[in-house]
C-alpha positions in Angstrom: 88.0 48.8 87.6 85.0 48.0 89.8 84.1 50.2 92.7 85.5 47.7 95.1 88.8 47.6 93.2 88.9 51.4 93.1 88.3 51.5 96.9 91.0 48.9 97.5 93.5 50.7 95.3 92.7 54.0 97.1 93.0 52.4 100.5 96.4 50.9 99.6 97.6 54.3 98.2 96.6 56.0 101.5 98.3 53.4 103.6 101.5 53.7 101.5 101.4 57.5 101.8 100.9 57.2 105.6 104.1 55.1 105.8 106.0 57.2 103.3 104.9 60.8 102.7 106.7 60.8 99.3 103.9 58.5 98.1 101.3 61.2 98.7 102.0 62.4 95.1 99.7 59.7 93.8 96.8 60.8 96.0 97.5 64.4 95.0 97.4 63.6 91.3 94.2 61.5 91.6 92.3 64.2 93.5 93.8 67.6 92.4 91.3 68.3 89.6 88.2 67.4 91.8 89.4 69.5 94.8 90.4 72.5 92.6 87.0 72.4 90.8 85.2 72.2 94.2 87.0 75.3 95.4 86.8 77.2 92.2 83.0 76.9 92.1 82.8 78.5 95.5 85.5 81.1 95.4 85.4 82.6 91.9 88.9 84.1 92.1 91.4 81.9 90.3 94.5 82.8 92.4 92.5 82.4 95.6 91.2 79.0 94.4 94.8 78.0 93.6 96.0 79.1 97.1 93.2 77.3 98.8 93.8 74.1 96.8 97.4 74.2 97.9 96.4 74.8 101.5 94.0 71.8 101.3 96.7 69.4 100.1 99.2 70.8 102.5 96.8 70.2 105.4 95.9 66.8 104.1 99.5 65.7 103.9 100.1 67.0 107.5 97.0 65.3 108.8 97.4 62.0 106.8 98.9 60.0 109.7 95.6 60.6 111.6 93.4 59.7 108.6 91.3 56.5 109.2 89.9 54.6 106.2 86.1 54.2 106.6 85.2 53.1 103.1 84.4 56.7 102.0 86.3 58.1 99.0 89.4 60.0 100.0 88.1 63.0 98.0 85.2 63.4 100.5 87.8 64.0 103.3 89.6 66.5 101.0 86.3 68.3 100.3 85.6 68.6 104.0 89.1 70.1 104.5 88.4 72.4 101.5 85.1 73.6 103.0 86.8 74.5 106.3 89.6 76.3 104.4 87.0 78.3 102.4 85.1 79.2 105.6 88.4 80.2 107.4 89.5 82.3 104.5 86.1 84.1 104.5 86.3 84.7 108.3 89.8 86.2 107.9 88.6 88.4 105.1 85.8 89.8 107.2 88.1 90.3 110.2 90.6 92.1 108.0 87.9 94.3 106.6 86.7 95.2 110.1 90.3 96.0 111.2 90.7 98.2 108.1 87.5 100.1 108.9 88.4 100.3 112.6 91.8 101.8 111.8 90.1 104.8 110.3 88.9 105.8 113.8 91.3 108.2 115.6 91.8 108.3 119.3 90.2 111.8 119.4 87.0 110.3 118.0 86.7 108.0 121.0 84.6 109.6 123.7 85.5 108.1 127.0 82.5 109.6 128.7 80.2 108.0 126.1 82.0 104.6 126.7 81.5 105.0 130.5 77.9 106.0 130.1 77.2 102.9 127.9 78.9 100.6 130.4 76.8 102.1 133.2 73.6 101.6 131.2 74.5 97.9 130.5 75.1 97.4 134.2 71.8 99.0 135.1 69.9 97.0 132.5 71.5 93.8 134.0 70.0 94.8 137.4 66.4 95.1 136.0 63.9 92.4 136.9 64.1 89.5 134.4 61.0 90.3 132.4 61.9 94.0 132.1 65.5 93.2 131.1 64.4 90.8 128.4 61.9 93.3 126.9 64.6 96.1 126.9 67.2 93.9 125.3 64.7 92.6 122.7 63.4 96.0 122.0 66.5 98.1 121.8 69.5 95.8 121.4 67.7 93.4 119.0 65.6 96.2 117.6 62.4 94.1 117.6 58.9 95.4 117.4 56.4 95.3 120.3 54.3 92.8 118.3 57.3 90.4 117.8 58.2 90.6 121.5 54.6 90.0 122.6 54.4 87.0 120.3 57.7 85.5 121.6 56.9 86.1 125.2 53.2 85.0 124.9 51.9 88.3 126.2 49.7 91.0 124.9 51.2 94.1 123.3 49.9 96.2 126.1 51.7 94.0 128.7 55.0 94.4 126.7 54.5 98.2 126.5 53.9 98.2 130.3 57.1 96.2 130.9 59.0 98.5 128.6 57.6 101.6 130.4 58.5 100.2 133.9 62.0 99.2 132.7 62.7 102.7 131.2 61.3 104.3 134.4 63.6 102.1 136.5 66.6 103.0 134.3 65.8 106.7 134.6 65.5 106.5 138.4 68.8 104.5 138.7 70.6 106.8 136.3 69.3 110.0 137.9 67.8 109.7 141.4 66.2 113.2 141.1 63.8 111.8 138.4 62.3 109.4 140.9 60.3 112.3 142.4 59.3 113.9 139.0 56.0 112.9 137.3 56.2 110.6 134.3 54.0 110.9 131.2 53.8 107.1 130.6 54.1 107.5 126.8 56.2 104.9 125.0 56.8 104.2 121.3 55.2 101.0 120.1 
């Protein structure tokens, strides 16, 4: 068969399956090995590859009425479904792992005062002038170095240190008004 004849045969098989889902078996048979191999190369676990392959064909059958022939092999559409299925499975695995690790935390370990203190700190940081807020977020939330921040902001390291110092001083004053009257040393970590 020529490429054109193969395309025509595949297009006719798709149209037949769209009209009668029982005819999907031909598409399944023609593409199963390719889809399974595609998934198996990416997943490594045989039972998971089998499950994902099954999901791909189930999704393809359910979505077949919306499929539009564009001259691209049907397998390309199946590979796209497979890629999304692999990504979704990985995301679910990560979430499940996070849930399992979170379930080890007991209610007694949660310190409400600490939660409230952090919430207050986030609100205070949000109230800082834009340059100071950006430096604080980059320095402490993103854990970036003074040099990296200076390069990104197009400022000198000294200017970034000064912004950090002023921001920390503002946070101290807002967090504890008594500190506003106490002398500051002006030392910061670079």
